[in-house]
C-alpha positions as CSV (number, residue, x, y, z in Angstrom):
1,M,102.4,98.5,177.6
2,S,99.6,96.1,178.1
3,D,99.7,93.2,180.4
4,Q,101.6,90.1,179.5
5,T,99.9,87.6,177.0
6,A,99.6,84.2,177.4
7,L,102.3,83.5,174.9
8,E,104.9,85.9,176.7
9,G,104.4,84.0,180.2
10,A,104.1,80.4,178.7
11,R,106.1,77.5,179.3
12,L,105.1,74.8,176.7
13,V,106.8,72.0,174.5
14,V,105.7,70.6,171.1
15,R,107.5,67.4,170.4
16,G,107.7,66.7,166.7
17,E,109.6,64.3,164.6
18,R,113.0,64.3,165.5
19,G,112.8,67.7,167.2
20,E,111.0,69.9,169.4
21,L,109.7,73.6,170.0
22,A,109.9,74.9,173.3
23,V,108.2,78.2,174.6
24,D,109.7,79.6,178.0
25,Q,109.1,83.1,179.5
26,G,109.1,84.9,176.2
27,R,111.8,82.8,174.2
28,I,111.1,80.2,171.4
29,T,113.6,77.7,170.5
30,I,113.0,75.2,167.8
31,S,115.7,72.1,168.0
32,K,115.7,69.5,165.6
33,Q,118.0,66.7,163.8
34,A,119.2,68.0,160.3
35,P,117.9,65.8,157.5
36,T,121.3,64.9,156.1
37,R,123.6,65.0,159.2
38,D,123.3,64.2,162.8
39,A,124.3,67.5,163.9
40,P,121.2,69.3,165.3
41,T,119.7,72.5,164.1
42,T,118.7,75.2,166.5
43,V,116.9,78.5,166.2
44,E,116.0,81.1,169.0
45,F,114.1,83.9,168.9
46,G,111.6,86.2,171.1
47,V,108.1,86.2,170.9
48,D,108.0,89.8,169.8
49,Q,109.3,88.6,166.6
50,V,106.4,86.1,165.7
51,R,104.0,87.0,163.2
52,G,102.3,83.9,163.0
53,T,101.9,80.1,162.3
54,D,100.9,77.5,159.7
55,L,100.0,74.2,160.7
56,Q,99.5,71.4,158.6
57,A,98.1,68.4,159.8
58,P,99.7,64.9,159.3
59,S,97.3,62.9,157.0
60,R,97.4,59.3,155.8
61,G,100.4,58.5,154.3
62,G,101.8,62.0,154.5
63,R,103.5,64.1,157.1
64,G,102.4,67.4,158.9
65,W,104.4,70.2,160.4
66,L,104.2,73.3,162.5
67,H,105.8,76.4,160.7
68,V,106.7,79.7,162.7
69,G,106.5,83.1,160.9
70,V,109.3,85.1,162.2
71,V,110.6,88.5,161.2
72,G,113.8,87.8,159.1
73,G,112.7,84.2,159.0
74,S,111.7,81.8,156.0
75,P,108.3,81.7,154.6
76,A,105.8,78.7,154.9
77,P,107.4,75.5,153.2
78,P,105.5,74.2,150.1
79,G,106.0,70.5,151.0
80,D,107.2,67.8,153.4
81,L,110.5,67.9,152.0
82,A,111.1,71.6,152.4
83,A,109.5,71.6,155.7
84,A,112.0,69.0,156.9
85,G,115.1,71.2,155.9
86,D,113.4,74.5,157.2
87,P,114.8,75.6,160.4
88,Y,111.7,77.2,161.5
89,T,109.5,74.4,160.8
90,L,108.8,71.3,163.1
91,P,107.7,68.0,161.2
92,L,104.7,66.8,163.5
93,T,103.5,63.3,164.1
94,S,99.9,62.7,164.9
95,R,100.7,62.4,168.7
96,S,102.0,66.2,168.6
97,V,99.0,68.0,166.3
98,G,97.3,68.7,170.0
99,S,100.3,70.7,171.3
100,A,100.9,72.3,168.2
101,R,97.5,73.6,168.0
102,R,97.6,75.1,171.1
103,F,100.8,76.8,170.4
104,A,99.3,78.1,167.3
105,K,96.2,79.7,169.1
106,L,98.8,81.0,171.5
107,V,100.6,83.0,169.0
108,D,97.4,83.9,167.2
109,R,96.2,85.8,170.4
110,H,99.6,87.2,170.9
111,V,99.8,88.8,167.7
112,Q,96.0,90.1,167.8
113,A,96.5,91.8,171.2
114,R,100.0,93.3,170.3
115,G,98.7,94.4,167.1
116,M,101.3,92.8,165.2
117,P,101.2,92.9,161.2
118,R,101.0,89.2,160.0
119,E,103.4,87.6,157.6
120,T,101.6,87.1,154.2
121,G,100.9,83.5,153.4
122,L,100.5,82.3,157.2
123,S,97.0,80.8,158.1
124,E,96.6,82.5,161.4
125,G,97.3,79.6,163.4
126,R,94.3,77.9,161.8
127,L,94.4,74.3,161.1
128,S,94.7,73.4,157.4
129,S,93.9,70.1,155.8
130,S,96.2,68.4,153.5
131,V,93.5,66.9,151.5
132,A,93.0,68.5,148.2
133,I,89.7,68.4,146.3
134,T,89.8,67.5,142.6
135,R,86.9,68.4,140.4
136,A,86.5,66.4,137.1
137,P,86.9,68.5,134.4
138,V,83.5,69.7,132.8
139,T,83.4,68.1,129.1
140,P,81.0,70.2,127.1
141,R,78.4,68.5,125.2
142,P,79.2,68.1,121.5
143,A,76.6,69.9,119.5
144,A,74.2,67.7,117.6
145,A,75.5,67.2,114.1
146,Q,73.6,69.2,111.7
147,D,72.9,68.1,107.9
148,T,74.4,70.7,105.7
149,T,73.5,68.8,102.5
150,P,71.1,70.9,100.8
151,A,67.8,69.4,100.0
152,P,67.0,68.8,96.4
153,A,65.2,71.2,94.5
154,F,62.4,69.5,92.6
155,P,60.3,71.2,89.8
156,P,56.6,71.4,90.6
157,P,54.7,68.5,88.8
158,P,53.6,69.3,85.5
159,P,49.9,70.1,85.1
160,P,47.7,67.4,84.0
161,T,47.8,66.9,80.1
162,D,44.9,65.6,78.0
163,V,46.2,62.2,77.2
164,E,44.5,58.8,77.5
165,D,44.0,57.1,80.9
166,G,46.6,54.3,79.9
167,D,49.5,57.1,79.2
168,R,48.8,59.4,82.5
169,T,51.4,59.3,84.9
170,E,49.9,60.2,88.6
171,P,51.5,63.1,90.0
172,S,52.5,61.2,93.1
173,D,54.2,58.6,91.2
174,L,56.1,61.3,89.1
175,V,57.4,63.0,92.3
176,A,58.5,59.6,94.1
177,E,60.2,58.7,90.9
178,L,62.0,61.9,90.6
179,Q,63.2,61.8,94.6
180,A,64.6,58.5,93.6
181,L,66.3,59.9,90.8
182,A,67.7,62.7,93.0
183,E,68.9,60.3,95.8
184,L,70.7,58.5,93.2
185,H,72.5,61.5,91.7
186,G,73.2,62.6,95.2
187,S,75.0,59.5,96.0
188,G,77.1,59.6,92.8
189,A,75.3,56.6,91.2
190,L,74.3,58.7,88.4
191,T,76.2,61.3,86.6
192,D,74.9,64.8,86.1
193,E,74.1,63.7,82.1
194,E,72.4,60.7,83.2
195,F,70.4,62.3,85.9
196,E,69.0,64.8,83.2
197,R,68.3,62.4,80.6
198,A,66.4,60.2,83.2
199,K,64.4,63.2,84.7
200,A,63.6,64.3,80.9
201,R,62.1,61.1,80.0
202,L,59.9,60.9,83.5
203,L,58.7,64.5,82.5
204,G,57.8,63.8,79.1
């Protein structure tokens, strides 16, 4: 057997909210008032049963706690209400965080020195923050709207014919008029029949 660890020879008291945790030469006692009645709740165990701690510091508007992971004990509490009702958890005040941190470090060194397996879900005596970081949801950018309307197909302009200058329609004017007709037809202003008649007139 190796030399005595600091936890095994310690005398330490952590005074929390309506209770306390006391270490006295190899024995640990957690005493606190039950949340729903005046009768105290007390658990006592040896340091050889301890497998770790979970220390939650008090935050603004919230409470903190010190949970002792013990063989056959309870898991770390998920919140304030569970911490208040768990016999292996001592609710903390801001004044008791320092002594709770000292106890957690003693437990961590004791478990390491003895080579004991840690209980799953414990923070190895580290101070954990009660502030949750919330990430804003990433909204994907909408894809650029694409015009799926097919472009109107225009027949190529007819070759120039041997007509008098006064009767000749310039090719650029013809294309512009055909485009205007196609737009009217596409918008529904002209029926298929009206569009074909107008186009036939332009093309001669």
